[in-house]
ROTI-507722 format. One record per residue (C-alpha): residue number from 0; residue in three letters; x, y, z. Coordinates in Angstrom, 1 decimal. Each point is the difference from the previous one (the first is absolute). Layout:
<sites>
<site><k>NUM</k><r>ALA</r><X>X</X><Y>Y</Y><Z>Z</Z></site>
...
</sites>
This chain:
<sites>
<site><k>0</k><r>UNK</r><X>-43.8</X><Y>42.0</Y><Z>12.9</Z></site>
<site><k>1</k><r>UNK</r><X>3.0</X><Y>-2.0</Y><Z>-1.4</Z></site>
<site><k>2</k><r>UNK</r><X>3.0</X><Y>2.0</Y><Z>-1.1</Z></site>
<site><k>3</k><r>UNK</r><X>0.6</X><Y>0.0</Y><Z>-3.8</Z></site>
<site><k>4</k><r>UNK</r><X>3.5</X><Y>0.3</Y><Z>-1.5</Z></site>
<site><k>5</k><r>UNK</r><X>0.9</X><Y>1.6</Y><Z>-3.3</Z></site>
<site><k>6</k><r>UNK</r><X>1.6</X><Y>-2.2</Y><Z>-2.6</Z></site>
<site><k>7</k><r>UNK</r><X>3.4</X><Y>1.6</Y><Z>0.7</Z></site>
<site><k>8</k><r>UNK</r><X>-0.3</X><Y>-0.4</Y><Z>3.8</Z></site>
<site><k>9</k><r>UNK</r><X>-1.2</X><Y>-3.6</Y><Z>-0.3</Z></site>
<site><k>10</k><r>UNK</r><X>2.9</X><Y>-0.9</Y><Z>-2.4</Z></site>
<site><k>11</k><r>UNK</r><X>2.5</X><Y>1.7</Y><Z>2.4</Z></site>
<site><k>12</k><r>UNK</r><X>-1.3</X><Y>-2.0</Y><Z>3.0</Z></site>
<site><k>13</k><r>UNK</r><X>-0.2</X><Y>-3.3</Y><Z>-2.0</Z></site>
<site><k>14</k><r>UNK</r><X>3.4</X><Y>0.7</Y><Z>-1.7</Z></site>
<site><k>15</k><r>UNK</r><X>-1.4</X><Y>-0.8</Y><Z>-3.4</Z></site>
<site><k>16</k><r>UNK</r><X>-0.3</X><Y>1.8</Y><Z>-3.3</Z></site>
<site><k>17</k><r>UNK</r><X>-3.3</X><Y>1.7</Y><Z>-0.9</Z></site>
<site><k>18</k><r>UNK</r><X>-0.3</X><Y>-2.2</Y><Z>-3.1</Z></site>
<site><k>19</k><r>UNK</r><X>0.1</X><Y>-3.1</Y><Z>2.3</Z></site>
<site><k>20</k><r>UNK</r><X>-2.7</X><Y>1.5</Y><Z>2.2</Z></site>
<site><k>21</k><r>UNK</r><X>-2.2</X><Y>0.7</Y><Z>-3.0</Z></site>
<site><k>22</k><r>UNK</r><X>0.6</X><Y>-3.6</Y><Z>-1.3</Z></site>
<site><k>23</k><r>UNK</r><X>-0.9</X><Y>-1.4</Y><Z>3.5</Z></site>
<site><k>24</k><r>UNK</r><X>-3.2</X><Y>2.1</Y><Z>-0.1</Z></site>
<site><k>25</k><r>UNK</r><X>-1.0</X><Y>-1.4</Y><Z>-3.5</Z></site>
<site><k>26</k><r>UNK</r><X>0.8</X><Y>-3.6</Y><Z>1.1</Z></site>
<site><k>27</k><r>UNK</r><X>-1.9</X><Y>0.4</Y><Z>3.3</Z></site>
<site><k>28</k><r>UNK</r><X>3.0</X><Y>-0.5</Y><Z>2.2</Z></site>
<site><k>29</k><r>UNK</r><X>-0.7</X><Y>3.3</Y><Z>1.7</Z></site>
<site><k>30</k><r>UNK</r><X>-3.3</X><Y>1.9</Y><Z>0.4</Z></site>
<site><k>31</k><r>UNK</r><X>0.2</X><Y>3.6</Y><Z>-1.0</Z></site>
<site><k>32</k><r>UNK</r><X>-2.7</X><Y>2.6</Y><Z>0.4</Z></site>
<site><k>33</k><r>UNK</r><X>-0.7</X><Y>2.1</Y><Z>-3.1</Z></site>
<site><k>34</k><r>UNK</r><X>-0.7</X><Y>3.7</Y><Z>0.6</Z></site>
<site><k>35</k><r>UNK</r><X>-2.3</X><Y>2.2</Y><Z>-2.1</Z></site>
<site><k>36</k><r>UNK</r><X>3.0</X><Y>1.1</Y><Z>-2.1</Z></site>
<site><k>37</k><r>UNK</r><X>0.8</X><Y>-3.7</Y><Z>-0.5</Z></site>
<site><k>38</k><r>UNK</r><X>3.2</X><Y>0.2</Y><Z>2.1</Z></site>
<site><k>39</k><r>UNK</r><X>0.8</X><Y>-3.0</Y><Z>2.1</Z></site>
<site><k>40</k><r>UNK</r><X>0.1</X><Y>0.1</Y><Z>3.8</Z></site>
<site><k>41</k><r>UNK</r><X>1.3</X><Y>-2.9</Y><Z>2.0</Z></site>
<site><k>42</k><r>UNK</r><X>-1.7</X><Y>-0.8</Y><Z>3.4</Z></site>
<site><k>43</k><r>UNK</r><X>2.2</X><Y>-0.4</Y><Z>3.0</Z></site>
<site><k>44</k><r>UNK</r><X>-1.4</X><Y>-3.5</Y><Z>0.6</Z></site>
<site><k>45</k><r>UNK</r><X>1.2</X><Y>-1.1</Y><Z>-3.5</Z></site>
<site><k>46</k><r>UNK</r><X>3.5</X><Y>1.3</Y><Z>0.7</Z></site>
<site><k>47</k><r>UNK</r><X>0.1</X><Y>-1.8</Y><Z>3.4</Z></site>
<site><k>48</k><r>UNK</r><X>-1.3</X><Y>-3.2</Y><Z>-1.7</Z></site>
<site><k>49</k><r>UNK</r><X>2.8</X><Y>0.2</Y><Z>-2.6</Z></site>
<site><k>50</k><r>UNK</r><X>2.6</X><Y>0.7</Y><Z>2.7</Z></site>
<site><k>51</k><r>UNK</r><X>-1.3</X><Y>-2.9</Y><Z>2.1</Z></site>
<site><k>52</k><r>UNK</r><X>-1.1</X><Y>2.3</Y><Z>2.8</Z></site>
<site><k>53</k><r>UNK</r><X>-3.1</X><Y>-1.3</Y><Z>1.9</Z></site>
<site><k>54</k><r>UNK</r><X>-1.4</X><Y>2.2</Y><Z>2.7</Z></site>
<site><k>55</k><r>UNK</r><X>3.4</X><Y>1.7</Y><Z>0.3</Z></site>
<site><k>56</k><r>UNK</r><X>1.8</X><Y>-3.3</Y><Z>0.1</Z></site>
<site><k>57</k><r>UNK</r><X>2.5</X><Y>-1.2</Y><Z>-2.5</Z></site>
<site><k>58</k><r>UNK</r><X>1.1</X><Y>-3.5</Y><Z>-1.3</Z></site>
<site><k>59</k><r>UNK</r><X>3.6</X><Y>-0.9</Y><Z>0.3</Z></site>
<site><k>60</k><r>UNK</r><X>2.4</X><Y>-2.6</Y><Z>-1.3</Z></site>
<site><k>61</k><r>UNK</r><X>2.8</X><Y>-1.3</Y><Z>2.2</Z></site>
<site><k>62</k><r>UNK</r><X>2.9</X><Y>-2.0</Y><Z>-1.5</Z></site>
<site><k>63</k><r>UNK</r><X>3.2</X><Y>-1.1</Y><Z>1.8</Z></site>
<site><k>64</k><r>UNK</r><X>3.1</X><Y>-2.0</Y><Z>-0.7</Z></site>
<site><k>65</k><r>UNK</r><X>2.9</X><Y>-0.8</Y><Z>2.5</Z></site>
<site><k>66</k><r>UNK</r><X>3.0</X><Y>1.1</Y><Z>-2.0</Z></site>
<site><k>67</k><r>UNK</r><X>1.1</X><Y>2.3</Y><Z>-2.8</Z></site>
<site><k>68</k><r>UNK</r><X>0.8</X><Y>-3.1</Y><Z>-2.2</Z></site>
<site><k>69</k><r>UNK</r><X>-3.8</X><Y>-0.6</Y><Z>0.0</Z></site>
<site><k>70</k><r>UNK</r><X>-0.9</X><Y>3.4</Y><Z>-1.4</Z></site>
<site><k>71</k><r>UNK</r><X>-1.2</X><Y>-1.6</Y><Z>-3.2</Z></site>
<site><k>72</k><r>UNK</r><X>-2.5</X><Y>-2.1</Y><Z>2.0</Z></site>
<site><k>73</k><r>UNK</r><X>-1.1</X><Y>3.2</Y><Z>1.8</Z></site>
<site><k>74</k><r>UNK</r><X>-0.8</X><Y>1.6</Y><Z>-3.4</Z></site>
<site><k>75</k><r>UNK</r><X>-1.9</X><Y>-3.2</Y><Z>-1.0</Z></site>
<site><k>76</k><r>UNK</r><X>-2.1</X><Y>0.2</Y><Z>3.2</Z></site>
<site><k>77</k><r>UNK</r><X>-0.9</X><Y>3.6</Y><Z>-0.7</Z></site>
<site><k>78</k><r>UNK</r><X>-0.9</X><Y>-0.7</Y><Z>-3.6</Z></site>
<site><k>79</k><r>UNK</r><X>-2.2</X><Y>-3.0</Y><Z>1.1</Z></site>
<site><k>80</k><r>UNK</r><X>-1.8</X><Y>2.0</Y><Z>2.7</Z></site>
<site><k>81</k><r>UNK</r><X>-0.4</X><Y>3.0</Y><Z>-2.4</Z></site>
<site><k>82</k><r>UNK</r><X>-1.8</X><Y>-2.3</Y><Z>-2.4</Z></site>
<site><k>83</k><r>UNK</r><X>-2.5</X><Y>-0.8</Y><Z>2.7</Z></site>
<site><k>84</k><r>UNK</r><X>-0.4</X><Y>3.5</Y><Z>1.3</Z></site>
<site><k>85</k><r>UNK</r><X>1.4</X><Y>2.6</Y><Z>-2.4</Z></site>
<site><k>86</k><r>UNK</r><X>-1.0</X><Y>3.1</Y><Z>2.0</Z></site>
<site><k>87</k><r>UNK</r><X>1.6</X><Y>-1.1</Y><Z>3.2</Z></site>
<site><k>88</k><r>UNK</r><X>2.9</X><Y>1.9</Y><Z>1.5</Z></site>
<site><k>89</k><r>UNK</r><X>3.2</X><Y>-2.1</Y><Z>0.5</Z></site>
<site><k>90</k><r>UNK</r><X>2.1</X><Y>-0.6</Y><Z>3.1</Z></site>
<site><k>91</k><r>UNK</r><X>3.0</X><Y>-2.3</Y><Z>-0.3</Z></site>
<site><k>92</k><r>UNK</r><X>3.0</X><Y>-1.0</Y><Z>2.1</Z></site>
<site><k>93</k><r>UNK</r><X>3.3</X><Y>-1.8</Y><Z>-0.5</Z></site>
<site><k>94</k><r>UNK</r><X>0.4</X><Y>-1.5</Y><Z>3.5</Z></site>
<site><k>95</k><r>UNK</r><X>-0.6</X><Y>-3.1</Y><Z>2.1</Z></site>
<site><k>96</k><r>UNK</r><X>-3.7</X><Y>-0.9</Y><Z>0.6</Z></site>
<site><k>97</k><r>UNK</r><X>1.0</X><Y>-0.6</Y><Z>3.7</Z></site>
<site><k>98</k><r>UNK</r><X>0.8</X><Y>3.7</Y><Z>0.5</Z></site>
<site><k>99</k><r>UNK</r><X>-2.7</X><Y>2.5</Y><Z>0.6</Z></site>
<site><k>100</k><r>UNK</r><X>2.1</X><Y>3.1</Y><Z>-0.4</Z></site>
<site><k>101</k><r>UNK</r><X>-0.4</X><Y>0.0</Y><Z>-3.8</Z></site>
<site><k>102</k><r>UNK</r><X>-0.7</X><Y>3.5</Y><Z>-1.4</Z></site>
<site><k>103</k><r>UNK</r><X>-2.9</X><Y>-0.9</Y><Z>-2.3</Z></site>
<site><k>104</k><r>UNK</r><X>-1.5</X><Y>-2.4</Y><Z>2.6</Z></site>
<site><k>105</k><r>UNK</r><X>0.1</X><Y>2.7</Y><Z>2.7</Z></site>
<site><k>106</k><r>UNK</r><X>-1.6</X><Y>2.6</Y><Z>-2.3</Z></site>
<site><k>107</k><r>UNK</r><X>-2.7</X><Y>-2.4</Y><Z>-0.9</Z></site>
<site><k>108</k><r>UNK</r><X>-0.7</X><Y>-0.8</Y><Z>3.7</Z></site>
<site><k>109</k><r>UNK</r><X>-0.2</X><Y>3.7</Y><Z>0.8</Z></site>
<site><k>110</k><r>UNK</r><X>-2.7</X><Y>0.4</Y><Z>-2.8</Z></site>
<site><k>111</k><r>UNK</r><X>-1.9</X><Y>-3.0</Y><Z>1.3</Z></site>
<site><k>112</k><r>UNK</r><X>0.1</X><Y>1.6</Y><Z>3.5</Z></site>
<site><k>113</k><r>UNK</r><X>-1.5</X><Y>3.2</Y><Z>-1.4</Z></site>
<site><k>114</k><r>UNK</r><X>-2.8</X><Y>-2.0</Y><Z>-1.8</Z></site>
<site><k>115</k><r>UNK</r><X>1.2</X><Y>1.1</Y><Z>-3.4</Z></site>
<site><k>116</k><r>UNK</r><X>0.4</X><Y>-3.5</Y><Z>-1.5</Z></site>
<site><k>117</k><r>UNK</r><X>-2.9</X><Y>-2.0</Y><Z>-1.5</Z></site>
<site><k>118</k><r>UNK</r><X>1.9</X><Y>-3.0</Y><Z>-1.4</Z></site>
<site><k>119</k><r>UNK</r><X>3.6</X><Y>-1.3</Y><Z>-0.1</Z></site>
<site><k>120</k><r>UNK</r><X>0.9</X><Y>-2.3</Y><Z>-2.9</Z></site>
<site><k>121</k><r>UNK</r><X>2.9</X><Y>-2.5</Y><Z>0.6</Z></site>
<site><k>122</k><r>UNK</r><X>1.2</X><Y>-3.0</Y><Z>-1.9</Z></site>
<site><k>123</k><r>UNK</r><X>0.6</X><Y>-2.2</Y><Z>3.0</Z></site>
<site><k>124</k><r>UNK</r><X>-0.4</X><Y>0.5</Y><Z>3.8</Z></site>
<site><k>125</k><r>UNK</r><X>3.7</X><Y>-0.2</Y><Z>0.6</Z></site>
<site><k>126</k><r>UNK</r><X>0.6</X><Y>3.0</Y><Z>-2.2</Z></site>
<site><k>127</k><r>UNK</r><X>-1.7</X><Y>2.1</Y><Z>2.7</Z></site>
<site><k>128</k><r>UNK</r><X>1.5</X><Y>-1.8</Y><Z>3.0</Z></site>
<site><k>129</k><r>UNK</r><X>1.7</X><Y>-3.4</Y><Z>0.6</Z></site>
<site><k>130</k><r>UNK</r><X>-1.4</X><Y>-0.1</Y><Z>3.6</Z></site>
<site><k>131</k><r>UNK</r><X>-2.9</X><Y>1.7</Y><Z>1.6</Z></site>
<site><k>132</k><r>UNK</r><X>-2.2</X><Y>0.1</Y><Z>-3.1</Z></site>
<site><k>133</k><r>UNK</r><X>-3.0</X><Y>-0.8</Y><Z>2.1</Z></site>
<site><k>134</k><r>UNK</r><X>0.6</X><Y>3.0</Y><Z>2.2</Z></site>
<site><k>135</k><r>UNK</r><X>0.3</X><Y>2.3</Y><Z>-3.1</Z></site>
<site><k>136</k><r>UNK</r><X>-3.2</X><Y>-1.5</Y><Z>-1.3</Z></site>
<site><k>137</k><r>UNK</r><X>-1.8</X><Y>0.9</Y><Z>3.2</Z></site>
<site><k>138</k><r>UNK</r><X>1.4</X><Y>3.5</Y><Z>0.1</Z></site>
<site><k>139</k><r>UNK</r><X>-1.2</X><Y>0.5</Y><Z>-3.6</Z></site>
<site><k>140</k><r>UNK</r><X>-3.4</X><Y>-1.4</Y><Z>0.8</Z></site>
<site><k>141</k><r>UNK</r><X>-0.4</X><Y>2.4</Y><Z>3.0</Z></site>
<site><k>142</k><r>UNK</r><X>0.7</X><Y>2.9</Y><Z>-2.4</Z></site>
<site><k>143</k><r>UNK</r><X>-2.2</X><Y>-1.4</Y><Z>-2.8</Z></site>
<site><k>144</k><r>UNK</r><X>2.8</X><Y>-0.9</Y><Z>-2.3</Z></site>
<site><k>145</k><r>UNK</r><X>-0.1</X><Y>-3.2</Y><Z>-2.1</Z></site>
<site><k>146</k><r>UNK</r><X>3.1</X><Y>-2.0</Y><Z>-0.9</Z></site>
<site><k>147</k><r>UNK</r><X>-0.3</X><Y>-1.8</Y><Z>-3.4</Z></site>
<site><k>148</k><r>UNK</r><X>2.5</X><Y>-2.7</Y><Z>-0.6</Z></site>
<site><k>149</k><r>UNK</r><X>0.1</X><Y>-0.3</Y><Z>-3.8</Z></site>
<site><k>150</k><r>UNK</r><X>1.9</X><Y>-3.2</Y><Z>-0.5</Z></site>
<site><k>151</k><r>UNK</r><X>-1.1</X><Y>-1.8</Y><Z>3.1</Z></site>
<site><k>152</k><r>UNK</r><X>2.1</X><Y>-2.0</Y><Z>2.3</Z></site>
<site><k>153</k><r>UNK</r><X>2.8</X><Y>-2.0</Y><Z>-1.4</Z></site>
<site><k>154</k><r>UNK</r><X>-0.7</X><Y>-3.7</Y><Z>0.5</Z></site>
<site><k>155</k><r>UNK</r><X>2.7</X><Y>-1.4</Y><Z>2.1</Z></site>
<site><k>156</k><r>UNK</r><X>0.1</X><Y>-2.8</Y><Z>2.5</Z></site>
<site><k>157</k><r>UNK</r><X>-0.2</X><Y>0.7</Y><Z>3.7</Z></site>
<site><k>158</k><r>UNK</r><X>3.6</X><Y>-1.2</Y><Z>0.4</Z></site>
<site><k>159</k><r>UNK</r><X>1.3</X><Y>2.2</Y><Z>-2.8</Z></site>
<site><k>160</k><r>UNK</r><X>-1.9</X><Y>3.0</Y><Z>1.4</Z></site>
<site><k>161</k><r>UNK</r><X>1.5</X><Y>-0.6</Y><Z>3.5</Z></site>
<site><k>162</k><r>UNK</r><X>3.5</X><Y>-0.5</Y><Z>-1.5</Z></site>
<site><k>163</k><r>UNK</r><X>-0.4</X><Y>3.3</Y><Z>-2.0</Z></site>
<site><k>164</k><r>UNK</r><X>-1.1</X><Y>1.8</Y><Z>3.2</Z></site>
<site><k>165</k><r>UNK</r><X>2.9</X><Y>-1.4</Y><Z>2.0</Z></site>
<site><k>166</k><r>UNK</r><X>2.5</X><Y>1.0</Y><Z>-2.7</Z></site>
<site><k>167</k><r>UNK</r><X>-1.4</X><Y>3.5</Y><Z>0.0</Z></site>
<site><k>168</k><r>UNK</r><X>0.4</X><Y>0.3</Y><Z>3.8</Z></site>
<site><k>169</k><r>UNK</r><X>3.5</X><Y>-1.4</Y><Z>0.0</Z></site>
<site><k>170</k><r>UNK</r><X>1.0</X><Y>2.3</Y><Z>-2.8</Z></site>
<site><k>171</k><r>UNK</r><X>-1.4</X><Y>3.1</Y><Z>1.7</Z></site>
<site><k>172</k><r>UNK</r><X>1.7</X><Y>-0.8</Y><Z>3.4</Z></site>
<site><k>173</k><r>UNK</r><X>3.3</X><Y>-0.9</Y><Z>-1.7</Z></site>
<site><k>174</k><r>UNK</r><X>0.0</X><Y>3.4</Y><Z>-1.8</Z></site>
<site><k>175</k><r>UNK</r><X>-0.7</X><Y>1.7</Y><Z>3.3</Z></site>
<site><k>176</k><r>UNK</r><X>2.8</X><Y>-1.9</Y><Z>1.8</Z></site>
<site><k>177</k><r>UNK</r><X>2.4</X><Y>0.8</Y><Z>-2.8</Z></site>
<site><k>178</k><r>UNK</r><X>-1.0</X><Y>3.7</Y><Z>0.3</Z></site>
<site><k>179</k><r>UNK</r><X>0.6</X><Y>0.0</Y><Z>3.7</Z></site>
<site><k>180</k><r>UNK</r><X>3.5</X><Y>-1.7</Y><Z>-0.4</Z></site>
<site><k>181</k><r>UNK</r><X>1.0</X><Y>2.6</Y><Z>-2.6</Z></site>
<site><k>182</k><r>UNK</r><X>-0.8</X><Y>2.9</Y><Z>2.4</Z></site>
<site><k>183</k><r>UNK</r><X>2.2</X><Y>-1.5</Y><Z>2.7</Z></site>
<site><k>184</k><r>UNK</r><X>3.1</X><Y>-0.2</Y><Z>-2.2</Z></site>
</sites>
C-alpha cells in the first residue's frame, strides 16, 4: 500500500503553500486522493514525480563557467536548464573544465556512483568536462544515468576545435608552471 501524506506534510516536502497544492489538484497537475471526510491526501508517488525522483533517483542540472567574471553566464545556464527541467536540483561550479576537483562536479560524481542520479541536464558537453567527456558518458551509462545536452554541440570547424583544445592545454600548464615558480620564491 502506497504511503499517503496529509496536505500539510506534502506542502512541507514540496516547499509550496497549501493554496498552491489545492490549485494543482484542481488543474490536474497533481493527483490527490479524497478521503471520506473530503480531506486531500497526496500519494508518495505524486510527491516523487513532482520532485523529479524516479525509483529513488533524482534529476540534476550541472552548469559551469571558468571564471568569476562569467558568473552572469552561469546564471543564464541555470535559468535555461531550469526551463527544461524545473524540478531538477542544481550543481554549479566556477572553475576550469579541465580540472576534475570541482566541488559540484565531485558531489555529482559521488551521487552517480551511488546510483542516485537518473538524468543530468547540461547546456554543452564542455560544461561538464573539456576532456574525457566520453569516459564520463560511459561511467554514467554503467550507473544508468542519462546525460542530456540541451543546446547541442557548438558548430565549429575541426581546426577551430583543435585550436581551442590546444589553448586550453597551454593555459592550464602555464598556470601550473607559474604556481610552481611562485612556491620556489
